[in-house]
N, C-alpha and C positions, 0 to 999 in steps of 0.2 A: 311533574318531573318525569324525565325519560332517561333510559340508559344511554350513555355516550358511546359513540362508535368511532372506530379508526385505529389503525395499527400503532400510529405515533401521533404526537401533537400536530395541530390542534384536534382534539377529540370533540366531535359534534353529534348532533342528533342523527345525521346520516353517515358520517365518516368520510364524506367526499373531500373535505379539506385537509385530510391527513397528509403530512409531508411525504410519507412513504406508504406504499401498499405492503401487505404482508409478504414474507418470503414464500416460495423460492424466488431468488433474483438471478437473472441470467446476464452474463457478461461476454462481450466479444471485443477484442482490441489488439493494439500493437504495443509491444514492450521493448524498450531499450534498457538493457541491464549492464552495468559496469561493476565488476567485482574487484576488490582491492583489500590490502591489509593495512590496519591501523594499529595504534597502541592497544594491546589486548586488555590492559587494565581499564581503559575507557569504554570497552565493550562490557566487561564483567560488571562494572558499576551500574549498568542498565538492566541487569538481570534480577528480578525480584525473587525472593524465596518462594518455592524451594528449587528454582532453576539453578543449575550448576554450569560452570564453564564448559564450552564445547571443545572438541579437538580443533586445533587451529583457531584459538579463541579470538584472534584479531581480525578474522575475515568478515568483510562487510559487503553487501550489495546495495548499490544505489540504482533505483529503477524509475524510469520515466514511463508512464502509461497513458495511452489515448484510448478511452473506453466508449463503447455504446452498451447500454444496459436496459433491462426491462423486467417487469414482473411476468407471471405466467400468461396473462392475457395479451401482452405485447402492445397495449394501447400507447405506451410511451414512444414507440418507434414511429408513430404517425404524428407525434408532437415532439420533435427532436430536442427542444430545449429541456425536456424532462428526461432525456435518455443519454445525452452526450456530455462527457466531462473528461478532464485530464487530472492526473495526480503524479506526485513524486514522493518516493518513500525510501528510507534507509532500513535495511533488513540486517539483523544480527542473528547469531545462533546461540543456543544453550543446550542443556540436557535436562530432560524431565524423566525421572525414574529410569535413568540409564539410556534413554533414547534421545537422539538429536531432535530439536525443534527449531523452527524459525520464528522470529519475533520482529514485528515492526516497531522500531524505536522512535522514528520521527516520520511525519507524513503531512503533505499539503495537498489540498484539492481545491477545485475552482467552482464548485456549486454547493448550494445548501443541502440538497437532498443526498448527495454523496457524502457530505460531512456527517449528517445525522445518521445515515446508514452505517458509516464507519464507527461512530461512537457506540451504536448498538452492538457492533461486532467486537469492540475493544480496540479498534485502531485509534491512535491519538491524533485525529485529523485537525488541521488548522487550515484556514483559507490562504490561498496563494494564487499567483499567476504563472501558468505553465505553458510553454510552447515547445513543439516538436516538429521537425521536418517530416512531411508525409511522403511515403513512397508513391510513385505514379507509374501506371503501365504505358502511358502515352505522353508525348510531348517532351518539352525541355524544362518544365517548371517543377522538377523534382527528381530525386534519384530513383533508379531501379533497384529492386531487391536482387542484386547480383554483384560480383566483385567490382569494386570501384565506386559503388554507390556511397555518397557522403551525406551524413545527417548531422544536424545540430539540435541541441536541447537546452532549455534554460528554465530556471526557477527563480521567482521573485516573491517577496511578501513584505507588506508594510513599506512599499516604495523602495525596497532594497533588493539588489541582485544577490541571491544566496548561492546559486550553483549554476555552472554551465559546462557543457560537454560537447565534444565532437566525436563522430564515429564513422569509420570507413570500412566497408565490407571487404574482406579479403578472401572469403570462401564460406563453406558450410561446415557444420560440426554435428557429431552425434549427440553431444551433450551441451547443455546450456547453462553451465555454472552449477554451484553446489550450495550456496548460502541460502537461497530462497527455494530450496528443493524439499523442505520438510513440512510436516503439519505445523500450522501457525499456533502459537501459544500467546494469547493476548490478555490484557488486564482490563476488566470492566470496573469502573470506579465512579461513584457518586458520593460526594461529601454530605454529611448530615446537615439538614436545615437548622439544627440546634446549635451549630457552631463548630469550630475546628477542634474543640476538646471532646466532642461527642464522637462515638464510633461512626464510620461511614455508613450511609444507607445501603450502599452496594459496593462490595469489594471482592472480586473473584478472578481467578485465572481460568480461562476458557480455551478450548480447542475448536477450530472451525472445520466444518465438513464441506468439502467440495466434491461435486459429482459432474458427470457428463463432460469431462475434460477432453478437449480437442486442441491440436496444435499443428502449425505448419512447420516448414523447414527452419532449422536454427542457422542463422547467419552469424558468423564470427568475424571479428575485425579488430582494427587498431583504434584506440580511444585516447582522448585527452580529457582530463577532468580538473576543474577548479572549484573550490569551495571558498566562500567569503564570510567573514565574521559579521555578526549582527548583534545589536544590544538586546534583542528580544529572542535570540536563539542560542543554542549551545551545541548544535550538531558539529561545529568545527572541532570539537574534541575528538571527532571521528575522522580527522584529516588523513588523507591517503599517505602511506609510506611506500607502498609497492602496488602497482597495478597487476591484477591477476588475469583478467580477461574481459571481453566485451561482446555482447550478443544482442541480436535483434530477432524477434519472433512474433508472429501473429497467433493469438490463442483465443479459446473460448471455454467457459466453465459456468457452473451453476452453484450458487451458495444455497445450501440446504440445511442451515442450522448449525448447531455445535454441541459441545459437551462441557459441562462444568468440571474442571479438574480440581480446583481448590476453592474453598470459601473461607476468607479470612475473617475471623471472629473478633480479633482484638484490635483492629484498626492498624495493623502492621503494614 
């Protein structure tokens, strides 16, 4: 018998097959963010205790992201299938002990390693198909990051279109929205193997730690957004009532762990 190695499954004698290397994890990517207001009651219903409603409780951010990521050694960058992925996520806000926090309510991603990494962090990731227009510095097969640049973005899952957006740059901005601007408060949850009546094996509220944040100019613009109902989703309860703003930005950051804020003992 030997000790099994690996940060995540499958754990083996060497650990080489692990789906994920250990943190820290580094991210660089392009983000398209559309902020809007929805029915505040439908945001509040997604806040677990002890989170309380935020100021402007109906504010939501829908983010398309095109990422390249790696661990400290950077080996994934030489094997791009292990480093490149896209995701789309809805961000809402709440308050924890009087301070505003951001929270990912729904999210889709297009690779297994990114989904598993998200589950470890408390993101409720599901598989989806995501497409984003890429900016280009040369040629005519893409927009420039300048006024007039036009972008499209789509999300699908289980053979159904879930969301689509267009964005046209009108200028630059000093700020890039407010919904996704706070520390993230996520729920990590694993039900008990003994059945639904047993307390969960893991149920905690956590805050994520991000370091080495770098970001390029914030491009602001006009956006159109459509959400579509699906029998396997309920994000359409966050349907837009009023668009607040749209932004495009290139960013980089490092995930360096987190902090347990609450451990639920009663299965609540």
